[in-house]
N, C-alpha and C positions, 0 to 999 in steps of 0.2 A: 397847737399854737401856730398861728400864721407868721411866717418869717419874711416872705417876699411876695409882692403882688406886681405882676407885669401886665400892662394894658397897651394894646396897639390898635390904632384906627377906630376909636370909639368917640363919636362926637368931635369935640375940638382937640381931643388927645391924639397925638400922632404916635408917640412911643414913650411910655412912662414906666419906670420901675420904682416901687416904694418898698423900702426895708422897714419892717415893723419890729418894735422891741417888746420885751416882756412888760406886763403891767398895762397901764392905760395909754393909748395912743390917741391924740387929738389932731383932727384936720381942720385948719382954719383958712380963710381966704375971702376975697371979695366975691360979690355976686357975679356968677358967670365964669368963675375961675376953674370950675370943673369938679367941685366937691361932690355934687350929686352923681356925676358920671362915675366917680370912684365907687360910690355905693351901688350904683347900677351895675358896675362891673362885678362886684361881689355877688349880686343877685344872679347875674348871668352865669358865673362860674359855679353857683350853687344849684344850677338847673332851672333857673327862672326863665320867664318869657323874654323874647328878644324881638325887637322891631328892626326891619331892614333899614329904616330911616336913621337908626343909631350909627350905622357904618359911616365912617368919615368920608366926606365928599371927595370924589375922584378915586376912591379905593374900592376894591372888589370884595374885600373880606375884613373881618374884625377878629382879634385874638386876645384871649385873656388867659393868663397862666398864674398859678398860685403854688407857692412852696409851703408845705406844712411840716411841722415836726411833731411826731408822735412815737415815742420809743416803744410803745406796746403794740404798734402795728406790725402784724406778723409778716406781711408781704414786702417789708423793707428791712434790709440788713442794718442800716444806720439810723432808722427812724424817720428819714426824710421821705416825704410824699410829694410828687409833682403832679398837679392836676391842671389840665388845659382844656380849653374849648375854643374851637375855631368856627366862625359862622360866615357863610358866603352869601352874596347877593341873590344867588339862585335858590336860597333857602336851605341848602345842605348844611348839616351840623357835623362836626367831628369832635367827639369828647374822648379824653384819655385820662387814665389814672395810672401813673408810673409806666407810661408807654403802652398800656393795654387799652384797646378800643372798648368803650362802653356806650350804652344808650343814654339819652337825656334822663330817663327815669332812674336808671342806675346811678347816674351822677348826682341826681337830686337826693336819692336815698343815702348815698355815701356822705355827701356834704352836710346833710342834716345833722350828722354827729359832731360837726365842727363849727358851723356858722348859723347864727340865728339873728335875723335882722328885724329891728323894731323901729317903726317910723314915729314921728311926733304925734300923729293922730290915731295910732293903733289902739290906744286906750278907749277911743270912742266906740269901738266894737261892743263894749259893755252896755252901751245904750241902745244897741240894735236888738229889738225884741225877737227878731228871727233867729238870733243866735243864743238866746237865753236857754232854750231847751237843751241845746248841745252842751252848754256849760254845766247845766244841772245833771245831765246824764254822765258827763265826765266826772263830776264830783261823786256821783253814786257808785262809780267803779264797775268792775267786771260783772257783777250780778245783774245790773240793769242792762248791760250789753247782751247777755245771754237771753234775758227776757224779751228784749227788743227783737232779736233774731227769731225767736220762737213766735212772737206776735206777727212779725213781718211775713213769715211763711204762711201762717193761717190767713192773714189778711189778703195776701197775694192770691191764694187758692180761692178764697171767698169771692174776690173780684173777677177771677177767671170764670167761675161758675155763673156768676151774675151776668157777665157779658154773653156767655154762651146761651143762657136762658133767654136773654133779650133777642138774640139773633134767631133762636129757634121758634119763638112765639111771634113770628112775623105774619104777613098777610097770607091768607089761605089760597087766594088766587095765584100768588107768586109761587107758593109751594107746589100747586098743581101744574103750573107751567114748567117748573123745574123737573117734576116727576115725568111729565110728557117728554121732555127733552132727553132725560136719562133713558127712558124706555125706547125711544127712537134710536139712540146711539147703541144701546145694548143689542136691540133687534138687528140693526144694520150689520153689526160685527158677527153676531151669531148666524145670520142667514148666509154670510159669506163662507162659513165652514172652513176657516183657514187652518192650514197645517204648517208647522215650523219647517223652513227649508223649501217650501213649495215654490216660492218666488224664484229661488235660485235654479231649481229644476226646470221651471217653465222658461226662464231666460235662456238656459242652455238649449232647450228644444227650439226656441224661437231663433236663436243664432244659427242652428243647424238648418232650419227651414230657409232662412234668408240666404244661406250659402249652399243650399242643396245642389243646385246646378253645377257650381264650381267643384264641390266635393265629388259628385258623380263623375264628372269629366276626368278629374285627376285620378280617381280610383280606377276608372276604366283603362287609363293609360298605364297605370302601375300594373294592373292585371295582365294587360296585353304584353307589356315588356317582359314580365316574369314568365308568362306561359309560353309565348311564341319564341322569345329569344333566350331567356335565362335557362328555363328548365330543359328545353330541347337541346340547347348547346352543351349544358353540363352532362346531360344523358349521353350524348355522342362522345364527350370526352371520357366519361367513365368506361364506356364500351371499348374505347381505344386503349385505355390504360389496362383494362382487364386482360387484353391480349399479351401484354408484356410484363404483368406484375409478378410472374414466376421467375423472370430472368434476374431481377434484383429487388431487394427488399424495399428500397426507397420508392419504387414505382407502386408497390402494394400500399405503402403508407399514404402516398398522394391520392391513390384511388379511394382509399378509405375516407380520407378527409373530404374529397369531392362528393362522396355518397352522403356524408353528413350534411354538407351544404345543400345537396339535392333535396333531401328530406325536409330541411328547414324551409327551403324555397316553396316546396309543395304546401307546407303548413301556412306560410305567409300568403300564398295564393288563395287558399281556402278562406283565410281570415278576411282578405280584401274582398272576396266575393260576398261574404256575409255582410261586410260593411256596406257594400253597394245595395244589397237587398233591404238593409235597415233604413236607407235614405229614401223613405217614401212617406209622404204626408198628404192626406186628402184635404180638400178645401174646408171641410167641416172641422177637422182637427186644428187646422191653422186658425180658423175663425175662433174656436174655443180658447186657444192659447192667448190670442190677442185680447179677447174680451175679459178673460180671467186676469191677465196682467193689468189691464186698465182698471179693473175693480180693485185689485190689490194696491195699485198706485194711488187711487182715489182715497182708500182707507188710510194709507200711510200719510197722505197730506193732512188728514183730519186727526188721526189718533196716535201716530207714532212712526218713527223712522224704520222700524222692523216689524215683522209679524209678531215676534215675541213681545215687543212694546205694545202693540195693538191689543193682544190678548190680556196683557197686564192691565191696560187701561180699562178693558171691559170688566175685569174683576173688581177694579176700584169703583167703577160706576154701579155695579151690582150692590156692593157694600154700602155705597152712598144712598142708593134707592131704598135699600132695606132700612137704613137709619131714618130716612125721612118718613117712610111708611109707619115706622114704629116710634115716631117722634114723641107722641103723647106719653107713651110708657117711659121713654128715655128722659123726658122732661120731668116726670114724676120722681124719677131717681135723682135727677139733678137738684130738684127742690129739697129732697131729703138730705142730700149732701150739703146743700147750702145752709139748711137749718142746723145740722150738726156742726158745721164749720163756725157758724155764728156763735153757737153755745161754747165751742172750744175757745173762741176769742174772748168771750165774756169771762169764762172760767180762768183763762190765763191771766187776765187783768185782776179778777177778784182774789185769786189765791196768792197773788204776789203784791197785793196792795198794802 
C-alpha cells in the first residue's frame, strides 16, 4: 500500500507531498493543474522513462519519493519501505530502496510488485494485431514458451548456416584473390624464419654496436686503472705487511684481507679484458643486424606487435587458406546440417501441433 508520495521539481510542481489513504483515492482538478504529472511521477518512481524536459525550469534535478507499507517485506522491521529516485540534468540517475542504491532495472522489477498503471487507451492494444500472438502465447502458458525456445534455437542455427553458405558460395575470382593474398602473407612470414626473442637479442647487439667506441674507451680506462694503479699498489702493500705480520696478529689479518682484494682485482681485470675483446663487430655483421631488424619491424607493422603475434597470425591464415581450399567439401557438410536443421524445425512444429 502507498502511504505517501513526495514530488519535487517536476513540471509545474515545485514541492508536493500527497498522503494516500486505504481504499480508492481520486485525484480531480482543472486541466493543467498537474494531475498527469502526478501519474508521470508514479511512472518515474516505478523505473519508467524520464525526459530532461520534465525537470522544473531553473532547477538542476527532479526528485520523487514514495513511502510504501508492506508488513511482509523482510528487509524492513516495521514494514515501511522508502523508495526514491533523483534525476539530474546531466542524465545521472540515483535510485534507492530503503537507503540502498539500486539500478533503474532493479527499481523497475521491485516496483512491479506494487504499482501497475493503466491509461485510458491501454485497452486499444487488444486491437493491435502485432500483439495478438503474444496474448495467445501467454494464454497457452509454459508449454508454448518451452516450444518457442526450442524452435528459436533451431531457427537461429538454421539462419546462421544459411548465411554462412551464402558467403561461401561467392565469386570464384574473389576467392582466388583471397587465396593469393593469404599465400603471399604466409610465405612472407615463413621466409623471415622468425624466432621468439630474436628482436630483443638483435636490439641489444645493435645498442652495443652504436656504443662500442664509448664502451671500449671506458673499459680501457678501467683496465689501466686496475692494472697499473690498483693491483701494483696493493701488491706493494701486501709485501710491506708481510714483513711485520709476525709481530702482531692484526697485521696478519689486514694482510690476509688485502690478498683477497688483490685476487678479486685480478679476476675483475681479466673480466674487463674479455669484455674489451668481445666489443668487435665487422661491417657485415652490423649490416645484417640492421637489415634483420628492418625486416622484423616491417612484419610487425603488418601482422602483429610482437614476433609471437606474427607467428600466431600466420597459423590463423594457414587455417583460413585450408578452409577456402576445402570450401566445397565444407559447404557440402553445411548443406547437410541445413537440411537436418530444417527437418528438426518441421518436426518440432508437427509433434507439438
